[in-house]
C-alpha positions as CSV (number, residue, x, y, z in Angstrom):
1,X,0.0,0.0,0.0
2,X,1.3,3.4,-0.9
3,X,0.7,6.7,0.8
4,X,-0.3,9.3,-1.8
5,X,-1.2,12.0,0.7
6,X,1.1,15.1,0.8
7,X,2.7,16.4,3.9
8,X,-0.2,18.9,4.4
9,X,-2.8,16.2,4.0
10,X,-3.7,14.3,7.2
11,X,-5.7,11.4,5.5
12,X,-4.4,8.5,3.5
13,X,-6.0,6.7,0.5
14,X,-5.0,3.1,-0.2
15,X,-4.7,2.6,-3.9
16,X,-5.9,-1.0,-4.0
17,X,-9.0,-0.5,-1.8
18,X,-10.8,1.2,-4.8
19,X,-10.1,-1.9,-7.0
20,X,-11.2,-4.2,-4.2
21,X,-14.5,-2.3,-3.9
22,X,-15.1,-2.4,-7.6
23,X,-14.3,-6.1,-7.8
24,X,-16.7,-6.8,-4.9
25,X,-19.5,-4.9,-6.7
26,X,-19.0,-6.8,-9.9
27,X,-18.9,-10.1,-8.1
28,X,-22.1,-9.3,-6.3
29,X,-23.8,-8.4,-9.5
30,X,-22.7,-11.6,-11.1
31,X,-23.9,-13.7,-8.3
32,X,-27.3,-11.9,-8.2
33,X,-27.8,-12.4,-11.9
34,X,-26.7,-16.1,-11.9
35,X,-29.5,-18.5,-13.1
36,X,-29.4,-20.4,-9.8
37,X,-30.1,-17.3,-7.8
38,X,-32.4,-15.1,-10.0
39,X,-36.1,-15.0,-9.1
40,X,-38.8,-14.1,-11.6
41,X,-40.4,-10.7,-11.1
42,X,-43.8,-12.3,-10.9
43,X,-42.8,-14.7,-8.1
44,X,-41.5,-14.6,-4.6
45,X,-38.4,-16.7,-3.7
46,X,-37.5,-17.7,-0.2
47,X,-35.0,-20.1,1.4
48,X,-36.6,-22.5,3.7
49,X,-34.6,-25.2,5.6
50,X,-31.9,-24.9,3.0
51,X,-34.3,-25.3,0.1
52,X,-35.3,-22.7,-2.6
53,X,-39.1,-22.2,-2.6
54,X,-40.5,-20.3,-5.5
55,X,-44.0,-19.0,-4.8
56,X,-45.9,-17.8,-7.9
57,X,-49.5,-18.4,-6.7
58,X,-52.4,-16.1,-7.7
59,X,-50.2,-14.0,-10.0
60,X,-52.5,-14.1,-13.1
61,X,-49.8,-16.1,-14.9
62,X,-50.8,-17.5,-18.3
63,X,-47.7,-19.7,-18.7
64,X,-44.9,-21.2,-16.7
65,X,-42.2,-18.6,-16.1
66,X,-39.2,-19.3,-18.2
67,X,-36.6,-17.8,-15.8
68,X,-37.0,-20.0,-12.7
69,X,-34.0,-20.5,-10.4
70,X,-32.2,-23.7,-11.3
71,X,-31.9,-24.7,-7.6
72,X,-35.7,-24.6,-7.1
73,X,-36.9,-27.4,-4.9
74,X,-40.6,-26.3,-4.4
75,X,-42.5,-24.5,-7.2
76,X,-46.0,-23.2,-6.4
77,X,-47.9,-22.2,-9.5
78,X,-51.5,-22.7,-8.2
79,X,-54.4,-20.4,-8.9
80,X,-53.3,-18.9,-12.1
81,X,-54.5,-19.0,-15.7
82,X,-52.0,-21.4,-17.2
83,X,-53.6,-23.4,-20.1
84,X,-50.8,-25.4,-21.5
85,X,-47.7,-27.2,-20.1
86,X,-45.2,-27.3,-23.1
87,X,-42.4,-29.7,-23.7
88,X,-39.3,-29.2,-21.4
89,X,-41.2,-26.6,-19.2
90,X,-39.1,-27.6,-16.2
91,X,-36.0,-29.2,-17.8
92,X,-33.5,-27.0,-16.0
93,X,-34.9,-27.7,-12.5
94,X,-32.9,-30.8,-11.6
95,X,-33.6,-30.4,-7.9
96,X,-37.3,-29.9,-8.2
97,X,-39.2,-32.1,-5.7
98,X,-42.7,-30.5,-5.4
99,X,-44.7,-28.9,-8.2
100,X,-48.2,-27.5,-7.6
101,X,-50.1,-26.6,-10.8
102,X,-53.6,-26.9,-9.3
103,X,-56.5,-24.5,-9.8
104,X,-55.4,-23.4,-13.3
105,X,-57.0,-23.6,-16.7
106,X,-54.7,-26.4,-18.0
107,X,-56.2,-28.2,-21.0
108,X,-53.2,-29.8,-22.7
109,X,-50.0,-31.4,-21.4
110,X,-47.3,-32.1,-24.0
111,X,-45.7,-35.5,-23.9
112,X,-42.3,-34.1,-22.9
113,X,-43.7,-31.6,-20.3
114,X,-41.9,-33.2,-17.3
115,X,-38.7,-34.3,-19.0
116,X,-35.7,-33.4,-16.8
117,X,-37.5,-33.7,-13.5
118,X,-38.7,-37.3,-13.6
119,X,-35.9,-38.5,-11.3
120,X,-36.2,-35.7,-8.7
121,X,-40.0,-34.9,-8.5
122,X,-41.8,-36.3,-5.5
123,X,-45.1,-34.5,-5.6
124,X,-47.1,-33.3,-8.6
125,X,-50.5,-31.6,-8.2
126,X,-52.6,-31.2,-11.4
127,X,-56.0,-31.1,-9.7
128,X,-58.8,-28.7,-10.5
129,X,-57.9,-28.0,-14.1
130,X,-59.6,-28.7,-17.5
131,X,-57.6,-31.8,-18.6
132,X,-59.6,-34.3,-20.5
133,X,-56.8,-36.5,-21.7
134,X,-53.0,-36.8,-21.7
135,X,-50.5,-38.6,-23.9
136,X,-49.1,-41.8,-22.4
137,X,-45.6,-40.4,-22.6
138,X,-46.4,-37.3,-20.5
139,X,-45.8,-39.1,-17.2
140,X,-43.2,-41.5,-18.3
141,X,-40.7,-42.5,-15.6
142,X,-42.3,-40.2,-13.1
143,X,-42.1,-41.5,-9.5
144,X,-44.0,-38.7,-7.9
145,X,-47.2,-38.9,-6.0
146,X,-49.7,-37.3,-8.5
147,X,-53.1,-35.7,-7.9
148,X,-55.4,-35.6,-10.9
149,X,-58.7,-35.0,-9.2
150,X,-61.4,-32.6,-10.4
151,X,-60.6,-32.6,-14.1
152,X,-63.2,-33.4,-16.8
153,X,-61.6,-36.7,-17.8
154,X,-62.7,-38.7,-20.8
155,X,-62.5,-42.3,-19.8
156,X,-61.1,-44.4,-22.6
157,X,-58.2,-46.7,-23.4
158,X,-55.4,-44.1,-23.3
159,X,-56.4,-42.8,-19.8
160,X,-56.6,-46.3,-18.5
161,X,-53.0,-47.0,-19.7
162,X,-51.8,-43.7,-18.2
163,X,-53.3,-44.4,-14.8
164,X,-51.9,-47.9,-14.7
165,X,-48.4,-46.5,-14.6
166,X,-49.0,-43.7,-12.1
167,X,-48.7,-43.4,-8.3
168,X,-51.9,-41.6,-7.6
169,X,-52.5,-39.6,-4.4
170,X,-54.5,-42.0,-2.2
171,X,-56.4,-39.1,-0.6
172,X,-57.8,-37.8,-3.9
173,X,-57.9,-41.0,-6.1
174,X,-61.7,-41.3,-5.7
175,X,-62.1,-37.7,-7.0
176,X,-60.7,-38.7,-10.4
177,X,-64.1,-38.9,-12.1
178,X,-65.2,-39.9,-15.6
179,X,-66.7,-36.7,-16.9
180,X,-67.4,-38.5,-20.2
181,X,-66.6,-42.1,-21.3
182,X,-66.6,-44.4,-24.4
183,X,-69.7,-46.0,-22.7
184,X,-72.1,-43.4,-21.3
185,X,-73.1,-45.6,-18.4
186,X,-69.7,-44.9,-16.7
187,X,-69.9,-41.1,-16.9
188,X,-69.9,-39.5,-13.5
189,X,-68.2,-42.5,-11.8
190,X,-64.7,-42.6,-10.2
191,X,-62.3,-44.0,-12.8
192,X,-60.6,-46.3,-10.2
193,X,-64.0,-47.7,-9.2
194,X,-64.9,-48.5,-12.8
195,X,-61.5,-50.1,-13.5
196,X,-61.7,-52.1,-10.2
197,X,-65.0,-53.6,-11.3
198,X,-63.3,-55.3,-14.2
199,X,-64.1,-52.8,-17.0
200,X,-61.5,-52.6,-19.7
201,X,-61.8,-49.4,-21.8
202,X,-59.3,-50.8,-24.3
203,X,-61.7,-53.6,-25.1
204,X,-64.3,-51.0,-26.1
205,X,-61.7,-49.4,-28.2
206,X,-60.9,-52.6,-30.0
207,X,-64.6,-53.4,-30.4
208,X,-65.3,-50.0,-31.9
209,X,-62.5,-50.5,-34.3
210,X,-63.7,-53.9,-35.3
211,X,-67.2,-52.6,-35.9
212,X,-65.9,-49.8,-38.0
213,X,-63.8,-52.3,-40.1
214,X,-66.9,-54.6,-40.5
215,X,-69.1,-51.7,-41.6
216,X,-66.4,-50.6,-44.1
217,X,-66.0,-54.1,-45.5
218,X,-69.7,-54.6,-45.7
219,X,-70.0,-51.4,-47.7
220,X,-67.4,-52.5,-50.2
221,X,-69.0,-55.9,-50.5
222,X,-72.4,-54.3,-51.2
223,X,-70.8,-52.1,-53.8
224,X,-69.2,-55.1,-55.5
225,X,-72.5,-57.1,-55.5
226,X,-74.4,-54.1,-56.9
227,X,-71.9,-53.7,-59.7
228,X,-72.1,-57.5,-60.5
229,X,-75.9,-57.3,-60.6
230,X,-75.8,-54.2,-62.8
231,X,-73.2,-55.9,-65.1
232,X,-75.3,-59.1,-65.5
233,X,-78.5,-57.2,-66.1
234,X,-76.9,-54.9,-68.6
235,X,-75.4,-57.9,-70.5
236,X,-78.7,-59.7,-70.4
237,X,-80.4,-56.8,-72.1
238,X,-77.8,-56.7,-74.7
239,X,-78.1,-60.4,-75.3
240,X,-81.9,-60.2,-75.6
241,X,-81.6,-57.4,-78.2
242,X,-79.0,-59.4,-80.1
243,X,-81.3,-62.5,-80.1
244,X,-84.3,-60.5,-81.3
245,X,-82.1,-59.1,-84.0
246,X,-81.0,-62.6,-85.1
247,X,-84.6,-63.8,-85.1
248,X,-85.6,-60.9,-87.3
249,X,-83.2,-62.0,-90.0
250,X,-84.5,-64.4,-92.8
251,X,-83.5,-68.0,-92.3
252,X,-81.5,-69.9,-95.0
253,X,-84.4,-72.2,-95.8
254,X,-86.7,-69.2,-96.4
255,X,-84.1,-67.7,-98.7
256,X,-83.8,-71.0,-100.7
257,X,-87.6,-71.2,-101.0
258,X,-87.9,-67.7,-102.2
259,X,-85.1,-68.4,-104.8
260,X,-86.9,-71.5,-106.2
261,X,-90.1,-69.5,-106.5
262,X,-88.3,-66.8,-108.5
263,X,-86.7,-69.5,-110.7
264,X,-90.1,-71.0,-111.5
265,X,-91.6,-67.8,-112.5
266,X,-88.7,-67.0,-114.8
């Protein structure tokens, strides 16, 4: 450290202290802007028991915020207006354990929506939305306890195959209701109750496909038969006309007789 004060100046200014202060400010700005530390302006981030909790509830959000902290462990997005969960919506959140998407307007969930969090996620809440169906791949490899209650589910083969692979929340499993179904008699009933009774929605799917194929084949068969009948009748009419024409022609014996008569006269 050098003393740059003159003999008449009682204070001293250390040269390197200015550089240290500047370096500290730059480092602080870098840390504050790092992806693992930033918090979306529409959310509130807190540290709780060493975990980053991002609270974005009731913020009138229409989509999942794209700038979430990478060290997020709990993400609360309930009571917003989110309508769609796109592919890779949470792919950078490798520490995410709890995800609350309840009480939104979600209608569609892309097949890769939860890619990147399948190994870490423990709780997923999709209750009280507008989901009617989801692709089988959407929940692939998820080990989380999942709540799907109070959605207008359409009960058919795909939903049955999806539920077979999931670990449903036991407290809300009976609130997963068939809003509509491939068989109307099951509408309004809990999905698990219907499946436990031995109903297999995939059988209905196969039967419907078989009936459609049968109707199509019957239609083609009817068209072929109609064409054959038309062809035969058309040919019969031509044959009848040809036969009448042949009958109208003079026979060889009649021609000989007429020739003899003419010879006699001459």
